[in-house]
Kinemage of the C-alpha trace (Angstrom):
@kinemage 1
@onewidth
@group {chain A} dominant
@subgroup {mainchain}
@vectorlist {calphas} color= white
{ca met a 1} P 21.700 -8.133 0.743
{ca lys a 2} L 21.033 -6.541 -2.632
{ca val a 3} L 17.515 -5.144 -2.929
{ca leu a 4} L 15.555 -4.140 -6.022
{ca val a 5} L 12.562 -1.885 -5.311
{ca thr a 6} L 9.835 -1.288 -7.911
{ca gly a 7} L 7.527 1.733 -7.902
{ca val a 8} L 9.999 4.163 -6.313
{ca asn a 9} L 8.043 7.177 -7.558
{ca gly a 10} L 5.118 6.112 -5.367
{ca gln a 11} L 4.588 6.739 -1.666
{ca leu a 12} L 5.821 3.416 -0.309
{ca gly a 13} L 8.626 2.753 -2.795
{ca phe a 14} L 10.066 6.189 -2.065
{ca asp a 15} L 10.161 5.507 1.693
{ca val a 16} L 11.514 1.969 1.276
{ca ile a 17} L 14.526 3.428 -0.548
{ca arg a 18} L 14.915 6.065 2.198
{ca val a 19} L 15.038 3.375 4.887
{ca leu a 20} L 17.356 1.032 2.963
{ca asn a 21} L 19.766 3.931 2.410
{ca glu a 22} L 19.589 4.845 6.092
{ca phe a 23} L 20.788 1.340 6.981
{ca asn a 24} L 23.384 1.246 4.170
{ca ile a 25} L 21.662 -1.696 2.487
{ca glu a 26} L 22.632 -2.017 -1.172
{ca asn a 27} L 19.628 -1.204 -3.319
{ca arg a 28} L 18.349 -0.018 -6.644
{ca gly a 29} L 15.032 1.745 -7.122
{ca ile a 30} L 13.171 1.563 -10.421
{ca asp a 31} L 9.933 2.846 -11.898
{ca ile a 32} L 8.311 2.647 -15.320
{ca gln a 33} L 11.055 4.801 -16.887
{ca glu a 34} L 13.673 2.162 -16.034
{ca leu a 35} L 11.585 -0.987 -16.520
{ca asp a 36} L 8.166 -1.777 -17.957
{ca ile a 37} L 7.107 -4.619 -15.662
{ca thr a 38} L 4.392 -5.671 -18.137
{ca asn a 39} L 7.102 -6.661 -20.654
{ca glu a 40} L 8.066 -10.249 -19.780
{ca asp a 41} L 11.356 -10.339 -21.700
{ca ala a 42} L 12.460 -6.961 -20.339
{ca val a 43} L 11.729 -8.069 -16.762
{ca glu a 44} L 13.627 -11.343 -17.112
{ca ser a 45} L 16.598 -9.617 -18.718
{ca tyr a 46} L 16.728 -6.870 -16.058
{ca ile a 47} L 16.458 -9.230 -13.071
{ca thr a 48} L 18.949 -11.715 -14.519
{ca glu a 49} L 21.468 -8.943 -15.063
{ca tyr a 50} L 21.043 -7.205 -11.670
{ca lys a 51} L 20.694 -10.454 -9.654
{ca pro a 52} L 19.044 -9.028 -6.527
{ca thr a 53} L 18.769 -11.084 -3.340
{ca his a 54} L 15.403 -9.432 -2.615
{ca ile a 55} L 12.725 -7.756 -4.739
{ca ile a 56} L 10.277 -5.405 -3.006
{ca his a 57} L 7.405 -4.973 -5.441
{ca cys a 58} L 5.693 -1.662 -4.607
{ca ala a 59} L 4.689 -0.742 -8.170
{ca ala a 60} L 0.950 -1.011 -8.817
{ca tyr a 61} L -1.984 0.452 -10.673
{ca thr a 62} L -3.800 2.088 -7.745
{ca ala a 63} L -6.405 4.375 -9.371
{ca val a 64} L -9.342 2.497 -7.853
{ca asp a 65} L -12.156 4.280 -9.719
{ca arg a 66} L -10.330 4.503 -13.052
{ca ala a 67} L -9.588 0.770 -12.884
{ca glu a 68} L -13.286 0.024 -13.441
{ca asp a 69} L -12.995 1.494 -16.961
{ca asp a 70} L -9.321 0.757 -17.674
{ca lys a 71} L -9.309 -2.921 -16.794
{ca glu a 72} L -6.709 -3.941 -19.361
{ca thr a 73} L -3.993 -1.632 -18.022
{ca cys a 74} L -4.861 -2.444 -14.412
{ca tyr a 75} L -4.650 -6.189 -15.127
{ca lys a 76} L -1.370 -5.903 -16.996
{ca val a 77} L 0.335 -3.978 -14.199
{ca asn a 78} L -1.126 -5.676 -11.122
{ca val a 79} L -1.365 -9.250 -12.383
{ca leu a 80} L 1.009 -9.798 -15.309
{ca gly a 81} L 3.666 -7.449 -13.920
{ca thr a 82} L 3.599 -9.340 -10.631
{ca arg a 83} L 3.762 -12.701 -12.426
{ca phe a 84} L 6.799 -11.719 -14.496
{ca leu a 85} L 8.655 -10.298 -11.496
{ca ala a 86} L 7.894 -13.327 -9.294
{ca gln a 87} L 8.985 -15.769 -12.005
{ca ser a 88} L 12.227 -13.852 -12.581
{ca ala a 89} L 12.839 -13.607 -8.823
{ca lys a 90} L 12.636 -17.393 -8.590
{ca lys a 91} L 15.143 -17.797 -11.415
{ca val a 92} L 17.779 -15.798 -9.511
{ca asp a 93} L 16.690 -17.239 -6.115
{ca ala a 94} L 15.615 -13.832 -4.791
{ca glu a 95} L 13.094 -13.376 -1.991
{ca phe a 96} L 9.948 -11.593 -3.170
{ca val a 97} L 7.919 -9.003 -1.269
{ca tyr a 98} L 4.494 -8.281 -2.761
{ca ile a 99} L 2.569 -5.285 -1.473
{ca ser a 100} L -1.149 -6.058 -1.366
{ca thr a 101} L -4.169 -4.298 0.091
{ca asp a 102} L -7.219 -4.389 2.363
{ca tyr a 103} L -9.239 -4.195 -0.874
{ca val a 104} L -8.816 -7.958 -1.391
{ca phe a 105} L -11.600 -8.329 1.223
{ca asp a 106} L -15.317 -7.573 0.801
{ca gly a 107} L -15.583 -5.422 3.935
{ca asn a 108} L -18.542 -7.322 5.381
{ca gly a 109} L -19.069 -7.455 9.144
{ca ile a 110} L -17.200 -5.566 11.852
{ca glu a 111} L -14.553 -8.114 12.873
{ca pro a 112} L -10.967 -7.612 11.666
{ca phe a 113} L -9.909 -9.828 8.763
{ca asn a 114} L -6.977 -12.119 9.562
{ca val a 115} L -4.312 -13.396 7.164
{ca asp a 116} L -6.323 -16.573 6.545
{ca ser a 117} L -9.632 -14.790 5.853
{ca lys a 118} L -10.975 -15.570 2.393
{ca pro a 119} L -10.409 -12.761 -0.118
{ca asn a 120} L -13.572 -11.600 -1.869
{ca pro a 121} L -12.894 -8.243 -3.581
{ca ile a 122} L -15.809 -5.966 -4.494
{ca asn a 123} L -14.026 -3.786 -7.073
{ca tyr a 124} L -11.730 -4.453 -10.021
{ca tyr a 125} L -8.614 -2.987 -8.412
{ca gly a 126} L -9.083 -5.332 -5.434
{ca glu a 127} L -9.649 -8.240 -7.814
{ca thr a 128} L -6.350 -7.614 -9.607
{ca lys a 129} L -4.455 -7.287 -6.322
{ca his a 130} L -5.897 -10.626 -5.200
{ca leu a 131} L -4.933 -12.185 -8.535
{ca gly a 132} L -1.465 -10.718 -7.963
{ca glu a 133} L -1.316 -12.546 -4.618
{ca leu a 134} L -2.193 -15.790 -6.422
{ca glu a 135} L 0.579 -15.155 -8.973
{ca val a 136} L 3.051 -14.896 -6.095
{ca leu a 137} L 1.747 -18.068 -4.420
{ca asn a 138} L 1.874 -19.988 -7.707
{ca asn a 139} L 5.298 -18.842 -8.895
{ca ile a 140} L 7.668 -18.528 -5.945
{ca asn a 141} L 8.247 -20.130 -2.540
{ca lys a 142} L 10.296 -17.391 -0.863
{ca tyr a 143} L 7.627 -14.723 -0.570
{ca tyr a 144} L 6.174 -12.160 1.801
{ca ile a 145} L 2.701 -10.923 0.880
{ca ile a 146} L 2.098 -7.749 2.892
{ca arg a 147} L -1.407 -6.293 2.942
{ca ile a 148} L -1.553 -2.605 3.792
{ca ser a 149} L -4.292 0.045 4.029
{ca trp a 150} L -5.030 3.779 3.895
{ca val a 151} L -1.425 4.812 3.269
{ca phe a 152} L 0.036 8.296 3.525
{ca gly a 153} L 3.609 9.362 2.811
{ca ile a 154} L 5.776 12.294 1.801
{ca asn a 155} L 5.938 11.348 -1.879
{ca gly a 156} L 2.735 11.436 -3.933
{ca asn a 157} L -0.896 12.189 -3.148
{ca asn a 158} L -2.949 10.841 -0.268
{ca phe a 159} L -5.950 11.585 1.951
{ca val a 160} L -3.980 13.740 4.408
{ca lys a 161} L -2.622 15.999 1.660
{ca thr a 162} L -6.068 16.199 0.052
{ca met a 163} L -7.685 17.298 3.323
{ca leu a 164} L -5.030 19.949 3.989
{ca lys a 165} L -5.301 21.214 0.399
{ca leu a 166} L -9.099 21.499 0.651
{ca ala a 167} L -8.680 23.449 3.892
{ca glu a 168} L -7.014 26.236 1.893
{ca thr a 169} L -10.297 27.052 0.138
{ca arg a 170} L -13.022 25.514 2.327
{ca asn a 171} L -14.143 25.813 5.931
{ca glu a 172} L -16.547 22.863 5.925
{ca leu a 173} L -16.227 19.312 4.557
{ca asn a 174} L -18.360 16.165 4.372
{ca val a 175} L -16.422 12.949 4.991
{ca val a 176} L -17.578 9.317 4.974
{ca ser a 177} L -18.045 7.897 8.478
{ca asp a 178} L -19.086 4.278 7.829
{ca gln a 179} L -15.874 2.963 6.252
{ca ile a 180} L -13.459 1.809 8.963
{ca gly a 181} L -9.765 1.007 8.621
{ca ser a 182} L -6.224 1.786 9.757
{ca pro a 183} L -4.347 4.813 8.385
{ca thr a 184} L -0.738 3.810 7.756
{ca tyr a 185} L 2.415 5.910 7.402
{ca thr a 186} L 4.610 4.584 4.577
{ca phe a 187} L 7.781 5.465 6.507
{ca asp a 188} L 6.694 3.086 9.301
{ca leu a 189} L 5.774 0.462 6.706
{ca ala a 190} L 9.216 0.776 5.126
{ca phe a 191} L 10.869 -0.053 8.467
{ca tyr a 192} L 8.498 -3.006 8.883
{ca ile a 193} L 9.440 -4.318 5.430
{ca lys a 194} L 13.163 -3.835 6.075
{ca asp a 195} L 12.878 -5.808 9.331
{ca ile a 196} L 10.866 -8.635 7.785
{ca leu a 197} L 13.516 -9.295 5.130
{ca ser a 198} L 15.862 -10.843 7.676
{ca thr a 199} L 13.290 -13.201 9.241
{ca lys a 200} L 12.964 -15.824 6.476
{ca lys a 201} L 9.428 -16.300 7.822
{ca tyr a 202} L 7.667 -16.425 4.479
{ca gly a 203} L 3.907 -16.007 4.238
{ca ile a 204} L 1.085 -13.464 4.361
{ca tyr a 205} L 1.217 -10.441 6.669
{ca his a 206} L -1.069 -7.558 7.593
{ca ala a 207} L 0.898 -4.379 8.262
{ca thr a 208} L -0.741 -1.136 9.367
{ca asn a 209} L -0.338 1.379 12.135
{ca glu a 210} L -2.206 0.406 15.310
{ca gly a 211} L -5.839 1.341 15.822
{ca phe a 212} L -8.971 1.751 13.687
{ca cys a 213} L -10.997 4.794 12.659
{ca ser a 214} L -13.411 6.025 9.998
{ca trp a 215} L -12.385 8.428 7.233
{ca tyr a 216} L -14.401 11.051 9.139
{ca glu a 217} L -12.456 10.444 12.359
{ca phe a 218} L -9.217 10.449 10.380
{ca ala a 219} L -10.100 13.840 8.844
{ca val a 220} L -10.975 15.318 12.251
{ca glu a 221} L -7.610 14.143 13.631
{ca ile a 222} L -5.742 15.543 10.609
{ca phe a 223} L -7.140 19.049 11.143
{ca lys a 224} L -6.628 18.846 14.897
{ca thr a 225} L -2.998 17.721 14.490
{ca ala a 226} L -2.280 20.343 11.819
{ca asn a 227} L -4.001 23.016 13.943
{ca val a 228} L -6.478 23.840 11.170
{ca asn a 229} L -9.948 25.145 11.960
{ca met a 230} L -12.395 23.059 9.905
{ca lys a 231} L -15.967 21.865 10.360
{ca val a 232} L -16.180 18.184 9.361
{ca asn a 233} L -19.590 16.558 8.857
{ca pro a 234} L -19.991 12.759 8.923
{ca ile a 235} L -21.859 11.272 5.935
{ca leu a 236} L -22.693 7.730 4.789
{ca thr a 237} L -21.059 5.933 1.858
{ca glu a 238} L -24.398 6.116 0.001
{ca gln a 239} L -24.205 9.923 0.130
{ca tyr a 240} L -20.805 9.915 -1.583
{ca pro a 241} L -21.144 7.655 -4.648
{ca thr a 242} L -17.941 6.524 -6.389
{ca arg a 243} L -17.307 4.560 -9.599
{ca ala a 244} L -15.821 1.647 -7.647
{ca arg a 245} L -17.394 0.221 -4.508
{ca arg a 246} L -15.357 0.569 -1.301
{ca pro a 247} L -15.279 -1.984 1.516
{ca lys a 248} L -16.906 -0.643 4.686
{ca asn a 249} L -14.814 -2.808 6.990
{ca ser a 250} L -11.078 -2.603 6.302
{ca arg a 251} L -10.043 -3.684 9.795
{ca met a 252} L -7.142 -6.131 9.580
{ca glu a 253} L -5.741 -8.266 12.359
{ca lys a 254} L -1.997 -7.811 12.538
{ca asn a 255} L 0.766 -10.390 12.896
{ca asn a 256} L 3.274 -10.198 15.735
{ca ile a 257} L 5.160 -7.099 14.622
{ca lys a 258} L 3.419 -4.002 15.976
{ca met a 259} L 3.734 -0.423 14.780
{ca arg a 260} L 2.963 2.809 16.610
{ca thr a 261} L -0.608 4.115 16.614
{ca trp a 262} L -1.925 5.867 13.531
{ca gln a 263} L -2.354 9.053 15.598
{ca glu a 264} L 1.351 9.079 16.552
{ca ala a 265} L 2.322 8.339 12.964
{ca leu a 266} L 0.085 11.160 11.698
{ca tyr a 267} L 1.655 13.613 14.159
{ca his a 268} L 5.168 12.797 12.892
{ca tyr a 269} L 4.019 12.859 9.270
{ca ile a 270} L 2.422 16.311 9.526
{ca lys a 271} L 5.550 17.560 11.293
{ca glu a 272} L 7.632 16.247 8.383
{ca leu a 273} L 5.248 17.830 5.852
{ca lys a 274} L 5.688 21.216 7.526
{ca asn a 275} L 9.481 20.854 7.452
{ca asp a 276} L 9.538 19.689 3.846
């Protein structure tokens, strides 16, 4: 196995490399400094030269609100970048892992979305991630599309770090209580991805830690776990307007592989943050 990982400066890419190294799996991690994935010739040349057996594509334009005004860049990275990588992966017969998102769904209803639910994104970021899925489906047969949600990891910014940072200067916060999903630790996701590589069971997967909660409930658990005294008030999405619309229901039905609960994952993550 020879694995190429894109987006290693992000939360998930960073942890994927950590896990691959832990299991002595040959790998190379790249980010924009090493390869501009929106440059078709550069991508083909790089992949042809390295000849990976697997490509784990974690790189993405993830600034959800900014994407509404910077559509060109978002499209280039999330759609064209994915197309070029998938096409090059096929040329060297590499398996392709595409990291997608709960944002491909519209968030209607209260039932969890399954892998066959029809995507219907309500913001531009979600639209480009869905188009990225279609690029994978149209360009390569050996693929794993893995939809994830509400991620937090050691490397980069996330909701947990934001809450703990705000706690340094505030003693009361308002947090949205009507958006429901599954917080997911990127270290757990990285193990999931590593395990899936050996299955040859190509297709679409939903991968999150077990359990559902609102952002409000997540915040309450963060402060409780970190032993921080904070008053958290639940508010509605309408009281916290954002440039891009957010799905209210991000519940996703998982495939057979189960991960630990999001509460357990959060406990271990905060412990790691304190030791970092």
